[in-house]
Legacy VTK file of the C-alpha trace (Angstrom):
# vtk DataFile Version 3.0
C-alpha trace
ASCII
DATASET POLYDATA
POINTS 146 float
45.148 54.307 -241.192
42.155 53.706 -238.966
41.272 50.338 -237.487
40.328 47.560 -239.886
42.039 45.802 -242.742
45.420 47.185 -243.761
45.649 48.699 -247.216
48.126 46.104 -248.625
45.986 43.261 -247.315
42.844 44.859 -248.770
44.550 45.201 -252.165
45.605 41.538 -252.134
42.119 40.387 -251.080
40.470 42.516 -253.770
42.843 41.229 -256.455
42.241 37.638 -255.375
38.476 38.148 -255.451
38.695 39.656 -258.934
40.835 36.779 -260.190
38.471 34.163 -258.769
35.424 35.985 -260.113
37.057 36.409 -263.512
37.742 32.672 -263.742
34.250 31.509 -262.798
31.571 32.631 -265.263
28.073 31.673 -266.333
29.547 30.650 -269.679
31.846 28.246 -267.819
28.839 26.820 -266.009
26.989 26.407 -269.321
30.009 24.652 -270.825
30.220 22.215 -267.918
26.482 21.487 -267.914
26.640 20.893 -271.688
29.169 18.096 -271.096
26.241 15.944 -269.888
24.284 16.285 -273.147
23.992 12.977 -274.976
25.214 10.996 -271.956
23.352 8.639 -269.680
21.367 10.080 -266.774
23.403 7.678 -264.612
26.509 9.774 -265.259
24.553 12.843 -264.115
23.695 11.102 -260.836
27.324 10.025 -260.391
28.588 13.575 -261.074
25.965 15.669 -259.255
24.163 13.259 -256.953
20.426 12.773 -256.709
18.249 15.614 -257.967
16.182 17.582 -255.435
13.085 17.171 -257.625
11.867 15.091 -260.567
9.007 16.225 -262.779
7.434 14.337 -265.662
6.645 15.675 -269.121
3.826 14.507 -271.404
6.240 12.818 -273.832
7.622 10.545 -271.102
10.719 12.670 -270.450
11.712 13.752 -266.958
13.025 17.073 -265.689
15.615 16.665 -262.950
16.215 19.740 -260.805
19.440 20.450 -258.942
19.663 23.327 -256.488
22.688 24.937 -254.820
22.752 27.822 -252.354
26.033 29.434 -251.314
26.801 32.089 -248.782
29.102 34.852 -249.989
30.955 37.231 -247.707
32.614 40.595 -248.228
34.889 41.439 -245.292
34.458 45.179 -245.836
37.189 47.525 -244.702
38.660 50.879 -245.561
39.362 52.127 -249.062
40.947 55.324 -250.241
39.178 57.132 -253.050
40.903 59.914 -255.011
38.758 63.040 -255.198
39.000 66.388 -256.903
37.303 69.686 -256.224
37.240 72.933 -258.173
37.378 76.215 -256.345
36.256 79.189 -258.407
36.600 82.782 -257.275
36.562 86.249 -258.762
39.307 88.642 -257.784
38.853 92.354 -257.135
39.467 93.102 -260.844
36.560 90.896 -261.931
38.727 88.057 -263.289
37.603 84.512 -262.630
40.161 82.095 -261.236
39.950 78.329 -260.874
42.004 76.204 -258.573
41.756 72.412 -258.693
42.532 70.561 -255.496
43.154 66.847 -255.413
42.736 64.932 -252.190
41.945 61.454 -250.926
38.934 60.378 -248.938
38.917 57.249 -246.787
35.630 55.368 -246.883
34.576 52.512 -244.639
32.489 49.677 -246.066
30.986 47.390 -243.416
31.231 43.608 -243.782
28.263 41.917 -245.425
27.032 38.415 -246.156
24.457 37.290 -248.695
23.128 34.136 -250.278
23.358 33.221 -253.969
21.494 30.363 -255.597
21.687 28.205 -258.706
18.886 26.057 -260.056
19.717 23.702 -262.917
17.141 21.596 -264.739
18.143 18.694 -266.996
15.696 17.064 -269.432
16.109 13.286 -269.429
14.592 11.430 -272.402
12.489 8.274 -271.875
15.542 6.186 -272.843
17.608 7.781 -270.013
19.753 10.215 -272.051
20.353 13.861 -271.070
18.765 15.904 -273.897
18.650 19.531 -272.665
19.288 21.775 -269.684
18.478 25.221 -268.309
19.919 27.119 -265.367
19.402 30.355 -263.517
20.908 32.140 -260.532
23.973 34.080 -259.416
25.697 30.935 -258.078
25.673 29.304 -261.545
29.338 29.945 -262.205
32.276 27.690 -263.057
35.718 28.055 -264.614
35.531 28.151 -268.410
36.850 25.155 -270.302
39.766 25.803 -272.621
LINES 1 147
146 0 1 2 3 4 5 6 7 8 9 10 11 12 13 14 15 16 17 18 19 20 21 22 23 24 25 26 27 28 29 30 31 32 33 34 35 36 37 38 39 40 41 42 43 44 45 46 47 48 49 50 51 52 53 54 55 56 57 58 59 60 61 62 63 64 65 66 67 68 69 70 71 72 73 74 75 76 77 78 79 80 81 82 83 84 85 86 87 88 89 90 91 92 93 94 95 96 97 98 99 100 101 102 103 104 105 106 107 108 109 110 111 112 113 114 115 116 117 118 119 120 121 122 123 124 125 126 127 128 129 130 131 132 133 134 135 136 137 138 139 140 141 142 143 144 145
């Protein structure tokens, strides 16, 4: 194998990434954010810290915004991809023949890094109770509650 990550190590890293990704979902994030509904805004501050922004609604409610940015990294490496090709030829008697060849191709994927973000907005009623929430972004993921 060429330089880079060994195949067994790449398989383990890929499996680990799939397991971690499979456990953390947007549904899990929704479930965890929903735990704040009906509770005091104080518990939200204790759990998540101070919001990055506070906006006021006409009914006296507030919208508290929380923002998270995470850097993700893919180490890249070499992967082997099974391939197949069909070779068709006509012999001297005019009969068509087909031969299928199977082979493997090694492909290099360079390392890459990217940012993902999550913005969560909680609606706090005038009496200080969490009434609603919305979120968006690729970083809005958490393990699902059982």
